[in-house]
N, C-alpha and C positions, 0 to 999 in steps of 0.2 A: 453525345454532342451534335451528331448529325440530326437527331430528331428535334432537339431543342431549337436549332437553326431554322428546320422546316417549319415549326410552330411560329417563330418570330415572323417568317416570310408570310405564312398564311395571314397572320394578323395584319401586317403591312399591307399586303394586297386588298384585305378587306376594308381597311381604312382609305385607301386610295380610291378604290371602287365607290365607296360612299360619297367621297369628295367629288368625284366626276358626277355621279348621279345628281347630287347637289347643284353642281355647276351648270349641267346640261338642262335642269328643271328651271333656271333662270333666276335662283335665289342666292348663289353663291358669290364670293367675294369679287371675282373677277367680272360677273355680270353685272353686279353694283357698280364697280369702278367704271365700266363701259358706259352705264347709262349716266352716270355723273359727269364723265366728260362729254357725253353726247348732249346734255343739258345745258353744259357751261358753254359750249360752242355753237 
């Protein structure tokens, strides 16, 4: 059970890491949202 939980956590951290990298590169959801808000106002 403990090993299975560890595998799940590794996968979760990997997904979060990829999302953070995408956001920091400027192509993520939040970056797009801020660009949209910036262009409206």
